[in-house]
Structure formats: structure tokens, C-alpha cells
N, C-alpha and C positions, 0 to 999 in steps of 0.2 A: 608405572602406569596407574598410579593412584587416582589421577584425575582424568582417566579415560572418558568417563561420562561427560566431563566438561567439554572435551573435544567433540564428542558426538552432538552435544547441545549446540555448540557453535556452528557445526555443519548443518544441523537441522534448521536452526534459525536463519542461517545464511541462505539455504536452499529456499525456504518458504518466503523470505524477503525478496529473493530474486524472482521467484515465480510471481509474486504479487506485482513487483516492478515490471515484469514482462507483460502481464495483463494490462496494467496501466499504460505501458508504452504502446501496446497494440491499439488501445482506444485513442491515445493521443495522436499516433502517427497515421492511422488509416481508417479505423472504424468510425470515429466521429466525422472525419473528413468525408467519408462516403455517405454517411447519414445526412450530413448538411448539404450534400449535392443533390439529394432527392427532393421531391416536393415536400414542403414542410409537413403536411399531414402524414405522409409516409414515414418521414424521419421521426416525428413525434411518436407515432404509433409504435414503430419498431423499438425506439428507446424505452417507451413505457413497458413493453414486453420484456426487454433485456433487464430492466431494473426490477421487475417483478420476479424474474427467474433467478437472477444472481443472488438474491437474498437467501435462497434455499441451498446454496452451494458450499462446498468446502473452501472455496476461495474466500468467502466472507468469514467463515469460521476461522480460517487462518489469519486473516487480517485482524480480527478481534483478539484472538488468543495470543498473538505475538505481543500485544501491549502488556498484559500482566506477566507473561513469561519473561519478557526482556527486563522488566523492572525487578522481578525476583532474581533473575540471573545476575543482574548488575549488583544487587545487594550481596549475593553470594560472592561475586568476583571481587568486590571491595574488601571483603573479609578474608578471602582464601587465595587470591591470586596476586601476582606482582607483574611489574613491567608492562610491556606492550599489550599483553593479553588482558590485563586488568583495565588498562586505559581504553582499549577498544570495546570491551564489554560494557564499560561504564558509559561510553559515548553513544553506543548503539540506541538505547531508548531515548537519549537526549535528541537524537535525529528522528527516530521513528515516531515517537509520540506526537510531536507537533506537525511534522510534515506528512505523515501518513494517517495515523489514527484520528487525531483531532481535526485535520483537514477534511477527512472523510465525514466525520460526525457533524461538524459545524459548517462545512462548505458544500461538498458534493451531495450528501444525502438530503439536506433541505431543498436543494435545487431539484433533485430527483423527485422528492415528494410533491413539490409544486407542479412539476411537469406531469406527474401521474394524475393530478386532479383536473388537468385540462382536457377539453374536448378537442381531439386532434383535427377536427374539421372547422373549428371556430376561427374567425379571422384574427382575433386578438392572440390566439395561440401561436400564430406565425411570428408575431413580434417577439413573444417570449422565447420561442425556439431559436431565433437568431442570437439573442442575448445569452441564452442557455448554452448554445454551442460554443460561443466565444469564451465566456467566463468559466464554464465547467471544464473545458479543455485546458485552460490556463491552470486551474487548480489541479487538474490531473497531471500536468507536466510536473508540478511541484511534488505530487505524490510519487510519481515515477522516480524522480531524482532522490527523494527521501528513501524509498525502498531499495534502490540500487546502492546508495551510500551505506545503508544499514547492512545489506548483504556483504558489502566490502569490509565493513568493520568486523563482522563476525568471521569472515574468512581470514582477515589479518590476525584476529585473536586465535584462531585455530592454528595458523602457521606459527605464531609466537609460542603457543603452548607446546607444539612439537619441537621447535628449535631450542626452547629453553629447558626441555625435559620435564615440563609440568604435566604433560599428557603421556 
């Protein structure tokens, strides 16, 4: 059990990636759909409040912290592990960074910032809201898939560690 902490790290990263994917999935599947069915001013105002609130949560902390943790863990795995555990740990940040972290930073967050500056009662806000809902949700689908794939990779690594006796 020399690498027991490695197993716990895999499970921790898998769990947090799955939680993030679950939140993204909820937004993609029903939260945004519900908001887009309301009057635009109501949907805009609700999403503005959601975006202002989420920034102060452990969800965002987890989303951000997974990026450097997964890179550091991959560097460790490259040097200390072998087989499927090593491969899975190496590929996890390759999936997570572009599909979740960078998509959030360069895709969803700029859209959220633009939405936040809108007057939810202005007529031109309604036009942006329709575009926002469609594009933001597509980007969010991508983040959902990336989070779930990352969780799966860390779970595969954990299983590989156990079955190979590395944990």
C-alpha cells in the first residue's frame, strides 16, 4: 500500500469531476431549458443572480483547483506509475483542461459577464438572451462531457491501481 494516497487522489479527483459534471448536466438538461421558457427579462435576471452566486461557492473552487491538481498529479504519475493507471492519470488533464477549465474561462464566463452587464428589461437584451441560451448551453454540453470523461479516467486509474497492486 505504498501508493495508497494515489488511490485516494484518484477517487477525490473522480468524485469532484463527477460533481462538476452533474452540475453542468443539470444546467444543460433542465435549468437553462426552464429559464429560456420564461419571459426573457425573468430568465436574464435569474441567470444574472445564479452567476453572481455561483462564483462564491465550492463548486467554482473545485472547478479551478482540479486544473493544477490534475497537472501535478499527471507529472507524478508519469514518473511513479505504470500501465493503465499512468495512462489514465496522464489523459485526465488532457481532457479536463480544454473541455472544462478553458471552455469555462474563455467560453462560458465571458458570456456570463456580458449577460451580467445587460439591463434585463431592455429590448436588445432579449436578442442576446436567445443567443446566450443556445450558445452557452452548447458550450456547457461540452463541459459536461469533459467532466464525466475526466471522472471516468480517474476511476479507471483507481481500479488499475488496485488491480495491479500499486495501491
